[in-house]
N, C-alpha and C positions, 0 to 999 in steps of 0.2 A: 393607590394612583396620586401622582395631585391636585390641589384642591382644580377644578374647571374641568379637568382630560377627563375623557370617557373613552372606552373600550369600543372598535364597531367589533359589529357580528360578521366582517369579514377585511379582502384587505379592500385601504383606504381606496383604490382607483376604481378598482369592480363596483365599493359603493357607491360614492361618487357619479361614475357612470348610469350606475340603474337608478339613483334620482335624478340625475337628471334628460331620463328619459320616461320620465313619470308625465310633466308639465306638459307636453306638446299631446301627448297620451289624449289627457285629459282636455286637452283644452280640442283636439278634435272631434271630444266626446260633447262638446259645452256646443261647437257648430253644429253638428249634426244635429243635435237635439231644437237651432235656429233654422231649422228646416236645409242646410246647408249640405252641397257634399264632401266633407273632409278628406282627404290623404295624407296621412303618415309618414314621413319617410325614417324608415327605423334604420338607416345608412348614415346618422348627426352628422359625421364628418364631413361627406359627403350630398351639395346641396341646399335646400330649404327646408327646413322642419316640418314645414306644416301647407300645402296649397286647399283655397278654397275655396270651389265652385258652386254656383247657383244657375239652375238648368244649362249643367252642360260646359258652361262659361268660367274659363279664368276669374277670380275676381277677385282674392287675396292671397298676396304669400307670406310668409312669417316665419321669423328668423328666433329662435325662443332663446334665452338663456337664461337657465334656472342654478345662480350660482350662490354660493356666499357668501356674506358681507367683507368677506376679506376679501375677494379677488377683486384680481384688475383687469383692463381691456386693453390692449395692449395693440401696438397700430398693425403688427398682421394679422390678428383678427379683425381688429375693425374693416380692414383691406378686403378679408375673403367675405366677412358678413355683405359688403359690400356690394362688391362681386357677385356674390350667390345670389336676390332679390334684387341686382341690375337686369337678369337675362332677364329680367320678363318685364311686359308691360299690360298691368295692372297696380292694384293696390299692392303698398308694400310697409310692412311692420314689421318692427322688433320691440321685440316683447322678452323685458324683463322684473326680475325680481326686487334686487338690492338695488342703491344710488351707483351707479358708473360712469366716472368723470369721463371727459371726452366726445364721451356719442352725442352729442348736439350737432356735430357735423354732420350725422349720418342725415341729419332734414336737408343738409343743401341736395343730394344724391335725391330725393325724392319718397324716402323712409317715416316714415310713421313711427314715432317711440311710444310706445306703450308699457309703461308703469306696471304691476300687481303686484299686487304680497305684501 
């Protein structure tokens, strides 16, 4: 193989989907350890990734982008994130793992940006 390339143990799309599912599950466990009830959406394409409750009250909704450094956030995806989060009247977060250009406009819609990793 050329230098810098590697073989994935399965098809690339399947691999990236599985990796993308990991972070919301991990974050859900962290919120649970902090005393919150965390609902993790297993259907990543539909709705928000996490719903966080305290005393049966929804206090936070989260979209998670666990992307690679080469990923780009296009306008269609950014609009879908805004649409998903704007359905709720509580705190809204976008948690992301790599620098993404153009996300600062989400702040105008009441969405907090949280970079991890």
